[in-house]
N, C-alpha and C positions, 0 to 999 in steps of 0.2 A: 529652640530658641531661635531669634531674629537675628540674622546677619546683620552687622553694624557697619557701615562705611567710616573707615579712617581720615581722617583728615590729615593729622599731625601726631606724630611718635616723637616723646622726649628721647634726648640721646641717652642710651644707657642703662635705660629701665628696662629691660628684657627679665623674663622672670623662666626659670626653671622649675622643673618638679622638685629638683632636691635643692631648690632654695626656699620652696615651698615647706617641703618638710623639714626643714631646719628652723623655720620660722616659727611655724606649729608646735615646734619640741622647745623654744625658746622663750614663746610667750604664753604656754600651758594653751594651745586654742586648736579647734580641728574644723578646718575649713568645709563646708560642702563640697562636695565632687564639681558642681554645676561653677561655684567662685573659682574652685583652684583651675577647670578648664577658660574660664571665662578670663581669669588674670593671665592666662598662659598669651593669649590673644593679644587682648584689650589693657592691661594693665598699665598705665603712663600713656594714654593716647586722648586726643579729641576727635569726636565721631559728630557727622554730619546729622544724625538722627539725636538732638540734643533736648528736645523738649517732651515734659512728660505731662499729660493733660493740661492746664493753660497756666498752671501756676508754678511750676517746676522747670528749671532748667539745670541739665548737668554743662558743668564747664569742662572736666576732666574724671576719666576714670583714673584713680590713684593705682600706681605703681606700688607695688609690694614694698619693696627696700626705700630707706631712707637716703635721698639725694637732695639735691640742690632746691627741689620742688616738693609740694605735700605728697606722704605716703600713707600707706597702711601703716608703716611700723610708726611713723611718725606722730599719727592721731590715734593708735589703738589705746598707748598708755591714760591718755588726757580723758578718753573715754571712759577709762575705768574707775577714775580718779573720781569721790563721791563729791568733793569740794570745789574741781574745775571742770568736770565733765560731767555726762549724763548719769556717771557711776552703775553701770551694769558692763557686766563681765560677759555677757551674750550677745554683743553687738559688734559686727566686722564695720568700719568704714571702707566705703568701695567707690567714691566718688564725690566732688565737691559742686557744688553752684558756682556760679560767678564771683560770690562774696565771699567764698571760702568754705563756709558752710556745709557740712557733710553728711551725705547720705550712707544708709546701714543698711546691712542684713541681718537680721537675728538667727542666731544658733540654738535659744532657747527652746526647753521644749514647748511650751502653752503657745509660740507664736513663730516657730520654725519657720525659716525662708521668708517672713515677713519683712517691707522695706520699711524702714522708718528714715523722715528727715529731720536734721537738727534743729530744732527753733528754740535753743536754750537761748535766754538773755531776750526773748521777743514776749510779748505778752500772750502767755501760753500758762495752762495749769501743769503741763509735764514739760520735761525738755527735750521729748521728742515728739513728734507724730507720725502715726501709719499712715503710708500712702498706697502700699499694694499689699497684697496676700500674699503675693509671691515675688520671688527674685524674675523669673521669668514673664511674668505679668508686667512688672515694670520695664524689663527688656522690651518684650515684644509691642508695648505701647508707647515706645520713643518714638518722636516724628519728626522731621525735618521743620525747623522756626520756618 
């Protein structure tokens, strides 16, 4: 996977492998190994390579735990809620765009590793749009604006 250039890391958002394990048990989710490794380095950061294709911009990679900023812990329950969010238990938010819309990676059997963008509330047939076949493809295609 491509190495990204960190521009900024939010204070107090470092993640440990123990915190990931505790989070997985608490929220009944299993992070893929590549996402665990990614969170240990890039959770709670802004990077220089923030443009995916021409229409998607990553503002922040989310920290794992809830703090003063958006986090995986803050967004995950909303994603799982059928009335407020997407209603899928197999999507894990990992980043947001400048407007706060999340990017997700799927842990589902039929689309494991696919990356989705939250289009909930926009004129769309579904609340999410698939934008990459794999997490690695998404990261590798990030470019500087």
